C-alpha beads as a LAMMPS data file, in Angstrom:
LAMMPS data file: protein, C-alpha beads

213 atoms
212 bonds

1 atom types
1 bond types

-500.0 500.0 xlo xhi
-500.0 500.0 ylo yhi
-500.0 500.0 zlo zhi

Masses

1 110.0

Atoms # bond

1 1 1 -4.319 99.651 108.267
2 1 1 -3.240 102.473 110.946
3 1 1 -2.967 101.638 114.195
4 1 1 -3.127 103.735 117.250
5 1 1 0.193 102.619 119.881
6 1 1 -0.905 101.103 122.590
7 1 1 2.785 102.020 125.527
8 1 1 0.896 103.763 128.556
9 1 1 2.382 106.568 129.975
10 1 1 4.435 105.228 132.972
11 1 1 3.417 108.163 135.285
12 1 1 2.194 107.892 139.205
13 1 1 -1.720 107.781 139.317
14 1 1 -4.196 107.392 141.934
15 1 1 -4.614 104.311 144.293
16 1 1 -6.179 101.269 142.671
17 1 1 -9.172 101.690 145.358
18 1 1 -10.806 104.277 145.901
19 1 1 -13.681 105.426 147.619
20 1 1 -16.523 106.624 145.101
21 1 1 -16.605 110.261 147.326
22 1 1 -13.268 110.517 147.786
23 1 1 -12.708 109.692 143.552
24 1 1 -15.594 112.224 143.150
25 1 1 -13.789 115.265 145.078
26 1 1 -10.984 114.218 143.228
27 1 1 -12.613 114.630 139.892
28 1 1 -13.852 117.942 140.962
29 1 1 -11.569 119.063 142.502
30 1 1 -9.003 118.218 139.740
31 1 1 -11.188 119.800 136.805
32 1 1 -11.308 122.848 138.909
33 1 1 -7.600 123.648 139.112
34 1 1 -7.748 123.368 135.386
35 1 1 -10.586 125.459 134.975
36 1 1 -8.358 128.407 136.753
37 1 1 -5.042 127.158 135.868
38 1 1 -6.516 128.269 131.875
39 1 1 -7.611 131.696 132.460
40 1 1 -5.679 132.904 135.786
41 1 1 -2.670 130.634 135.073
42 1 1 -0.620 128.302 137.530
43 1 1 0.715 131.262 139.736
44 1 1 -2.608 133.039 140.650
45 1 1 -4.708 130.533 141.714
46 1 1 -3.918 129.326 145.709
47 1 1 -5.639 125.952 146.973
48 1 1 -8.215 127.891 148.576
49 1 1 -9.379 129.331 145.155
50 1 1 -9.773 125.943 144.090
51 1 1 -11.195 124.070 146.787
52 1 1 -14.073 127.504 145.932
53 1 1 -14.065 126.638 141.855
54 1 1 -14.298 123.024 143.821
55 1 1 -17.158 123.919 146.007
56 1 1 -15.238 122.170 149.172
57 1 1 -14.294 122.218 152.204
58 1 1 -9.866 123.217 152.820
59 1 1 -9.916 119.954 154.834
60 1 1 -11.170 117.468 151.689
61 1 1 -9.237 119.435 149.558
62 1 1 -5.929 118.394 151.674
63 1 1 -6.673 115.276 151.952
64 1 1 -6.968 114.808 148.268
65 1 1 -3.546 117.379 147.440
66 1 1 -0.397 118.278 150.442
67 1 1 -0.230 121.774 148.442
68 1 1 -0.103 123.399 144.681
69 1 1 3.147 121.280 143.639
70 1 1 0.846 117.868 144.177
71 1 1 -2.370 119.420 143.365
72 1 1 -0.549 121.075 139.404
73 1 1 1.335 117.085 139.453
74 1 1 -1.681 114.962 139.567
75 1 1 -3.114 117.948 136.986
76 1 1 -0.917 116.625 134.554
77 1 1 -1.509 113.096 134.605
78 1 1 -5.053 113.566 134.553
79 1 1 -4.129 115.897 131.248
80 1 1 -1.974 113.473 129.688
81 1 1 -3.896 110.363 130.656
82 1 1 -6.888 111.918 128.852
83 1 1 -4.996 113.053 126.159
84 1 1 -3.475 109.862 125.600
85 1 1 -7.331 108.281 125.525
86 1 1 -7.857 110.551 122.690
87 1 1 -5.115 110.026 121.038
88 1 1 -5.983 105.793 121.378
89 1 1 -10.300 106.687 120.739
90 1 1 -11.437 109.314 120.196
91 1 1 -12.500 111.304 117.538
92 1 1 -10.526 111.691 114.347
93 1 1 -8.778 114.257 113.908
94 1 1 -6.876 113.624 117.319
95 1 1 -8.102 109.826 117.658
96 1 1 -7.974 107.474 115.163
97 1 1 -10.089 108.103 111.270
98 1 1 -8.075 110.616 109.985
99 1 1 -4.840 110.835 107.448
100 1 1 -1.822 110.563 109.228
101 1 1 -1.165 114.216 107.610
102 1 1 -4.634 115.601 110.234
103 1 1 -3.075 113.525 112.614
104 1 1 -0.140 115.017 113.490
105 1 1 -1.490 118.347 113.275
106 1 1 -3.961 117.902 115.586
107 1 1 -0.822 116.278 118.204
108 1 1 0.542 119.671 118.618
109 1 1 -1.705 121.605 118.558
110 1 1 -3.482 119.411 121.674
111 1 1 -0.365 119.436 122.685
112 1 1 0.164 123.160 123.077
113 1 1 -2.733 123.853 124.580
114 1 1 -1.943 121.028 127.315
115 1 1 1.396 122.644 128.129
116 1 1 0.211 126.688 127.090
117 1 1 -1.177 125.678 131.297
118 1 1 1.693 123.464 132.504
119 1 1 4.812 125.902 130.264
120 1 1 5.549 127.718 133.818
121 1 1 5.683 124.645 135.984
122 1 1 7.350 122.136 133.970
123 1 1 10.129 124.999 132.579
124 1 1 10.189 125.070 136.787
125 1 1 10.755 121.380 137.613
126 1 1 12.736 120.884 134.294
127 1 1 10.692 119.308 132.824
128 1 1 11.080 117.624 128.942
129 1 1 8.976 116.304 126.526
130 1 1 11.537 114.012 124.658
131 1 1 12.487 111.988 127.578
132 1 1 10.711 110.521 130.992
133 1 1 7.060 110.028 131.895
134 1 1 4.307 109.939 128.888
135 1 1 7.200 110.794 125.954
136 1 1 7.484 107.237 124.658
137 1 1 4.061 106.713 124.015
138 1 1 3.986 110.572 122.271
139 1 1 7.337 109.361 120.665
140 1 1 5.761 106.367 119.017
141 1 1 2.628 107.893 118.373
142 1 1 4.279 110.280 116.650
143 1 1 7.072 107.988 114.404
144 1 1 4.124 106.034 113.537
145 1 1 2.016 108.824 111.632
146 1 1 5.465 109.727 110.226
147 1 1 6.159 106.410 109.115
148 1 1 2.004 105.829 107.532
149 1 1 3.115 109.361 105.582
150 1 1 6.788 110.907 105.705
151 1 1 8.876 109.381 101.584
152 1 1 11.280 106.529 101.717
153 1 1 14.236 107.422 103.443
154 1 1 13.165 110.137 106.341
155 1 1 14.827 109.603 109.206
156 1 1 11.461 109.752 111.122
157 1 1 13.537 108.819 114.911
158 1 1 15.154 112.117 113.745
159 1 1 12.194 113.961 112.227
160 1 1 10.439 113.093 115.974
161 1 1 12.967 114.099 117.783
162 1 1 13.210 117.772 116.379
163 1 1 9.132 117.914 116.857
164 1 1 9.416 117.262 120.916
165 1 1 12.028 119.577 121.238
166 1 1 9.742 121.965 119.474
167 1 1 7.054 121.469 122.452
168 1 1 9.845 122.159 125.134
169 1 1 8.486 124.428 128.015
170 1 1 11.363 126.542 128.503
171 1 1 11.151 127.545 124.634
172 1 1 7.464 127.460 124.918
173 1 1 7.272 129.917 127.576
174 1 1 9.825 131.970 125.433
175 1 1 7.535 132.215 122.188
176 1 1 5.048 133.190 124.183
177 1 1 6.339 135.854 126.647
178 1 1 9.040 137.344 125.443
179 1 1 8.876 137.232 121.387
180 1 1 5.157 138.255 122.708
181 1 1 3.523 135.384 120.238
182 1 1 0.525 133.726 119.676
183 1 1 -0.797 130.488 120.238
184 1 1 -2.079 130.061 117.404
185 1 1 1.191 131.228 115.715
186 1 1 2.828 128.786 117.865
187 1 1 0.927 125.970 116.309
188 1 1 0.615 126.929 113.047
189 1 1 3.935 126.981 113.488
190 1 1 4.160 123.424 114.685
191 1 1 1.940 122.366 111.575
192 1 1 4.604 123.817 109.378
193 1 1 7.355 122.200 111.150
194 1 1 5.048 118.779 110.468
195 1 1 4.295 119.198 106.661
196 1 1 8.125 120.197 106.680
197 1 1 9.325 116.846 107.359
198 1 1 6.367 114.923 105.159
199 1 1 7.615 117.001 102.200
200 1 1 11.545 115.774 102.593
201 1 1 11.695 113.576 99.196
202 1 1 13.825 110.640 99.568
203 1 1 17.621 111.488 98.549
204 1 1 17.706 109.111 95.052
205 1 1 15.346 111.818 93.442
206 1 1 16.523 114.832 95.213
207 1 1 19.765 113.898 93.573
208 1 1 19.021 113.161 90.332
209 1 1 20.020 115.606 87.397
210 1 1 17.291 117.298 86.108
211 1 1 15.492 116.597 82.915
212 1 1 15.001 118.271 79.225
213 1 1 12.252 118.479 77.824

Bonds

1 1 1 2
2 1 2 3
3 1 3 4
4 1 4 5
5 1 5 6
6 1 6 7
7 1 7 8
8 1 8 9
9 1 9 10
10 1 10 11
11 1 11 12
12 1 12 13
13 1 13 14
14 1 14 15
15 1 15 16
16 1 16 17
17 1 17 18
18 1 18 19
19 1 19 20
20 1 20 21
21 1 21 22
22 1 22 23
23 1 23 24
24 1 24 25
25 1 25 26
26 1 26 27
27 1 27 28
28 1 28 29
29 1 29 30
30 1 30 31
31 1 31 32
32 1 32 33
33 1 33 34
34 1 34 35
35 1 35 36
36 1 36 37
37 1 37 38
38 1 38 39
39 1 39 40
40 1 40 41
41 1 41 42
42 1 42 43
43 1 43 44
44 1 44 45
45 1 45 46
46 1 46 47
47 1 47 48
48 1 48 49
49 1 49 50
50 1 50 51
51 1 51 52
52 1 52 53
53 1 53 54
54 1 54 55
55 1 55 56
56 1 56 57
57 1 57 58
58 1 58 59
59 1 59 60
60 1 60 61
61 1 61 62
62 1 62 63
63 1 63 64
64 1 64 65
65 1 65 66
66 1 66 67
67 1 67 68
68 1 68 69
69 1 69 70
70 1 70 71
71 1 71 72
72 1 72 73
73 1 73 74
74 1 74 75
75 1 75 76
76 1 76 77
77 1 77 78
78 1 78 79
79 1 79 80
80 1 80 81
81 1 81 82
82 1 82 83
83 1 83 84
84 1 84 85
85 1 85 86
86 1 86 87
87 1 87 88
88 1 88 89
89 1 89 90
90 1 90 91
91 1 91 92
92 1 92 93
93 1 93 94
94 1 94 95
95 1 95 96
96 1 96 97
97 1 97 98
98 1 98 99
99 1 99 100
100 1 100 101
101 1 101 102
102 1 102 103
103 1 103 104
104 1 104 105
105 1 105 106
106 1 106 107
107 1 107 108
108 1 108 109
109 1 109 110
110 1 110 111
111 1 111 112
112 1 112 113
113 1 113 114
114 1 114 115
115 1 115 116
116 1 116 117
117 1 117 118
118 1 118 119
119 1 119 120
120 1 120 121
121 1 121 122
122 1 122 123
123 1 123 124
124 1 124 125
125 1 125 126
126 1 126 127
127 1 127 128
128 1 128 129
129 1 129 130
130 1 130 131
131 1 131 132
132 1 132 133
133 1 133 134
134 1 134 135
135 1 135 136
136 1 136 137
137 1 137 138
138 1 138 139
139 1 139 140
140 1 140 141
141 1 141 142
142 1 142 143
143 1 143 144
144 1 144 145
145 1 145 146
146 1 146 147
147 1 147 148
148 1 148 149
149 1 149 150
150 1 150 151
151 1 151 152
152 1 152 153
153 1 153 154
154 1 154 155
155 1 155 156
156 1 156 157
157 1 157 158
158 1 158 159
159 1 159 160
160 1 160 161
161 1 161 162
162 1 162 163
163 1 163 164
164 1 164 165
165 1 165 166
166 1 166 167
167 1 167 168
168 1 168 169
169 1 169 170
170 1 170 171
171 1 171 172
172 1 172 173
173 1 173 174
174 1 174 175
175 1 175 176
176 1 176 177
177 1 177 178
178 1 178 179
179 1 179 180
180 1 180 181
181 1 181 182
182 1 182 183
183 1 183 184
184 1 184 185
185 1 185 186
186 1 186 187
187 1 187 188
188 1 188 189
189 1 189 190
190 1 190 191
191 1 191 192
192 1 192 193
193 1 193 194
194 1 194 195
195 1 195 196
196 1 196 197
197 1 197 198
198 1 198 199
199 1 199 200
200 1 200 201
201 1 201 202
202 1 202 203
203 1 203 204
204 1 204 205
205 1 205 206
206 1 206 207
207 1 207 208
208 1 208 209
209 1 209 210
210 1 210 211
211 1 211 212
212 1 212 213
């Protein structure tokens, strides 16, 4: 039976003890920032815009987040934790219960949606999805699914590295804003990359001479 990965995300989260009203305001601000960043792009959203959307004062805003950079990093932390929770316990195909191929496709599509919101910030920070932050949890998740679906002899670790390289923030920005590709096209391409790895035949089979019939 397929088991979900249990690696915890090594991210900096909120303090363990937080007043109920402070936690409520934090959630409201993060939800408002997520909506505005998705609609307008992070570079076009001010702290005042987020406070207005969340229905909180600027004093509350700055007590929770010192600046837009801090807000963006908190939102990334929130989004990554939410994604990991869906991978572990969410509904299929992102969560358990679907085929490995369907779950791989769902992961790529959802991760690229996250990247669509945060690629500019991640690229500016030099972030790499293959190293640091939540990378270990995602690497474990992809490896588990590939081992369940790929042919024997496929180099799963190498395949995982290639799949994570395909969602590098700078590559995403190039596809979206230089080449002008749609998000749907990028998502479809990631799924095709997955399917390519799943279609690899064992070396012995690939090199066996054809049999005349």
